[in-house]
TORBA-394784 format. One record per residue (C-alpha): residue number from 0; residue in one letter; x, y negated, z negated. Coordinates in steps of 0.05 Angstrom, whole numbers. Layout:
BEGIN
{pt NUM A {X Y Z}}
...
//
This chain:
BEGIN
{pt 0 X {-165 725 230}}
{pt 1 X {-111 699 278}}
{pt 2 X {-59 652 250}}
{pt 3 X {-70 579 269}}
{pt 4 X {-17 549 313}}
{pt 5 X {4 480 289}}
{pt 6 X {36 424 330}}
{pt 7 X {49 361 290}}
{pt 8 X {36 295 328}}
{pt 9 X {53 231 290}}
{pt 10 X {29 162 309}}
{pt 11 X {49 99 271}}
{pt 12 X {-5 46 268}}
{pt 13 X {21 -26 258}}
{pt 14 X {-3 -53 192}}
{pt 15 X {-14 -122 224}}
{pt 16 X {-69 -93 268}}
{pt 17 X {-108 -65 209}}
{pt 18 X {-149 -105 160}}
{pt 19 X {-126 -95 88}}
{pt 20 X {-196 -92 60}}
{pt 21 X {-233 -49 112}}
{pt 22 X {-195 3 152}}
{pt 23 X {-237 38 205}}
{pt 24 X {-226 113 214}}
{pt 25 X {-217 134 287}}
{pt 26 X {-278 168 317}}
{pt 27 X {-243 235 327}}
{pt 28 X {-218 235 255}}
{pt 29 X {-285 214 227}}
{pt 30 X {-320 270 266}}
{pt 31 X {-272 322 236}}
{pt 32 X {-268 293 165}}
{pt 33 X {-343 281 155}}
{pt 34 X {-399 308 199}}
{pt 35 X {-459 264 212}}
{pt 36 X {-511 265 157}}
{pt 37 X {-585 263 175}}
{pt 38 X {-615 193 173}}
{pt 39 X {-656 177 112}}
{pt 40 X {-714 130 105}}
{pt 41 X {-696 66 66}}
{pt 42 X {-721 66 -5}}
{pt 43 X {-759 8 -33}}
{pt 44 X {-720 -30 -86}}
{pt 45 X {-752 -41 -153}}
{pt 46 X {-742 -101 -197}}
{pt 47 X {-697 -100 -259}}
{pt 48 X {-718 -108 -330}}
{pt 49 X {-719 -184 -324}}
{pt 50 X {-765 -181 -264}}
{pt 51 X {-713 -202 -213}}
{pt 52 X {-710 -163 -148}}
{pt 53 X {-651 -117 -139}}
{pt 54 X {-643 -91 -210}}
{pt 55 X {-574 -84 -240}}
{pt 56 X {-512 -114 -208}}
{pt 57 X {-463 -66 -175}}
{pt 58 X {-413 -31 -219}}
{pt 59 X {-414 19 -276}}
{pt 60 X {-456 3 -337}}
{pt 61 X {-491 -54 -301}}
{pt 62 X {-428 -97 -299}}
{pt 63 X {-400 -130 -237}}
{pt 64 X {-335 -98 -212}}
{pt 65 X {-273 -136 -235}}
{pt 66 X {-221 -155 -184}}
{pt 67 X {-154 -121 -191}}
{pt 68 X {-97 -162 -220}}
{pt 69 X {-49 -135 -167}}
{pt 70 X {-42 -159 -96}}
{pt 71 X {-24 -108 -43}}
{pt 72 X {11 -105 24}}
{pt 73 X {9 -45 71}}
{pt 74 X {77 -27 100}}
{pt 75 X {57 28 149}}
{pt 76 X {-1 74 165}}
{pt 77 X {15 138 202}}
{pt 78 X {-37 183 234}}
{pt 79 X {-16 255 239}}
{pt 80 X {-54 305 282}}
{pt 81 X {-47 380 272}}
{pt 82 X {-65 417 336}}
{pt 83 X {-95 483 315}}
{pt 84 X {-137 536 350}}
{pt 85 X {-202 500 333}}
{pt 86 X {-178 432 357}}
{pt 87 X {-144 372 323}}
{pt 88 X {-143 358 249}}
{pt 89 X {-125 288 229}}
{pt 90 X {-93 262 166}}
{pt 91 X {-65 194 146}}
{pt 92 X {-2 172 108}}
{pt 93 X {-2 102 78}}
{pt 94 X {57 65 47}}
{pt 95 X {37 5 4}}
{pt 96 X {68 -48 -41}}
{pt 97 X {31 -77 -101}}
{pt 98 X {50 -132 -150}}
{pt 99 X {23 -187 -195}}
{pt 100 X {73 -241 -173}}
{pt 101 X {95 -246 -247}}
{pt 102 X {151 -195 -248}}
{pt 103 X {114 -130 -237}}
{pt 104 X {120 -93 -171}}
{pt 105 X {115 -22 -145}}
{pt 106 X {118 19 -80}}
{pt 107 X {73 79 -68}}
{pt 108 X {56 131 -16}}
{pt 109 X {-12 165 -6}}
{pt 110 X {-36 219 41}}
{pt 111 X {-108 240 55}}
{pt 112 X {-156 257 111}}
{pt 113 X {-186 187 107}}
{pt 114 X {-152 119 108}}
{pt 115 X {-191 93 47}}
{pt 116 X {-173 154 5}}
{pt 117 X {-101 149 28}}
{pt 118 X {-98 76 6}}
{pt 119 X {-128 92 -62}}
{pt 120 X {-76 147 -72}}
{pt 121 X {-20 100 -51}}
{pt 122 X {-43 47 -100}}
{pt 123 X {-45 97 -157}}
{pt 124 X {24 122 -139}}
{pt 125 X {51 51 -136}}
{pt 126 X {23 37 -206}}
{pt 127 X {58 99 -233}}
{pt 128 X {124 75 -203}}
{pt 129 X {116 2 -223}}
{pt 130 X {176 -35 -252}}
{pt 131 X {183 -101 -290}}
{pt 132 X {234 -150 -260}}
{pt 133 X {276 -197 -303}}
{pt 134 X {264 -267 -273}}
{pt 135 X {298 -333 -288}}
{pt 136 X {262 -398 -305}}
{pt 137 X {259 -417 -232}}
{pt 138 X {232 -348 -211}}
{pt 139 X {299 -326 -183}}
{pt 140 X {348 -271 -202}}
{pt 141 X {404 -280 -251}}
{pt 142 X {460 -248 -211}}
{pt 143 X {477 -211 -147}}
{pt 144 X {452 -139 -141}}
{pt 145 X {456 -85 -88}}
{pt 146 X {428 -15 -80}}
{pt 147 X {421 42 -30}}
{pt 148 X {363 89 -17}}
{pt 149 X {374 143 36}}
{pt 150 X {401 106 97}}
{pt 151 X {375 37 74}}
{pt 152 X {422 -10 37}}
{pt 153 X {402 -80 12}}
{pt 154 X {434 -136 -28}}
{pt 155 X {403 -195 -64}}
{pt 156 X {437 -261 -80}}
{pt 157 X {409 -321 -120}}
{pt 158 X {405 -384 -78}}
{pt 159 X {376 -443 -116}}
{pt 160 X {335 -490 -73}}
{pt 161 X {333 -446 -10}}
{pt 162 X {268 -410 -23}}
{pt 163 X {259 -337 -5}}
{pt 164 X {302 -313 54}}
{pt 165 X {286 -240 70}}
{pt 166 X {259 -196 125}}
{pt 167 X {229 -128 139}}
{pt 168 X {190 -96 82}}
{pt 169 X {240 -126 32}}
{pt 170 X {204 -193 36}}
{pt 171 X {136 -170 11}}
{pt 172 X {170 -133 -46}}
{pt 173 X {203 -197 -70}}
{pt 174 X {140 -239 -58}}
{pt 175 X {95 -193 -98}}
{pt 176 X {147 -191 -153}}
{pt 177 X {143 -267 -156}}
{pt 178 X {216 -279 -135}}
{pt 179 X {237 -343 -100}}
{pt 180 X {303 -379 -85}}
{pt 181 X {336 -313 -66}}
{pt 182 X {372 -288 -3}}
{pt 183 X {364 -215 16}}
{pt 184 X {410 -179 64}}
{pt 185 X {398 -111 95}}
{pt 186 X {467 -80 109}}
{pt 187 X {441 -19 145}}
{pt 188 X {409 -9 212}}
{pt 189 X {350 30 184}}
{pt 190 X {282 10 211}}
{pt 191 X {245 53 160}}
{pt 192 X {201 3 123}}
{pt 193 X {186 51 65}}
{pt 194 X {260 65 53}}
{pt 195 X {277 -9 56}}
{pt 196 X {223 -25 5}}
{pt 197 X {247 31 -41}}
{pt 198 X {319 6 -34}}
{pt 199 X {294 -63 -56}}
{pt 200 X {261 -32 -117}}
{pt 201 X {325 4 -135}}
{pt 202 X {364 -62 -130}}
{pt 203 X {313 -98 -174}}
{pt 204 X {321 -43 -227}}
{pt 205 X {395 -63 -233}}
{pt 206 X {378 -134 -254}}
{pt 207 X {397 -155 -324}}
{pt 208 X {363 -210 -363}}
//
């Protein structure tokens, strides 16, 4: 069998153009990832034990699914196409931030052939890398901190009464951590949202109660 020739083509999809709850897979990617299944005739629903139509509520064990305690923000979604002998093969890379706005925050990265699976992987990765931030009584930081990650360098300063002053992907990190009355400065020219978010996490690790 001849070796497959690969040409990597990357395309960054703006997170603002994509709904956080439902992310549609491009038609070409969907055709490659999952071939069409034959249509099935709809089944008639039977009533539950109590006679109501529809039976058990959705979820395992007959219980309704519980909403996650963590909010999430998508930083970037990249679509990568591998050009091989048989055509194009698509995969997705998702960078995400999760937090409970009470001091816990994490950044994760997930890769899969489908956007939904990539988001699930990113959320699990973010939970593994979650940290607990030491907050003051007014949900600020106790002292100035700075950190560097790759080419990204950030610094945080407490600013009582000014609210949250931050930009890029550093702002959602601080928001989901529950931090207010803080000024964030990005001292590098890096436009990499994932690296800026990870630099913010490294800076928050240096906080002391």
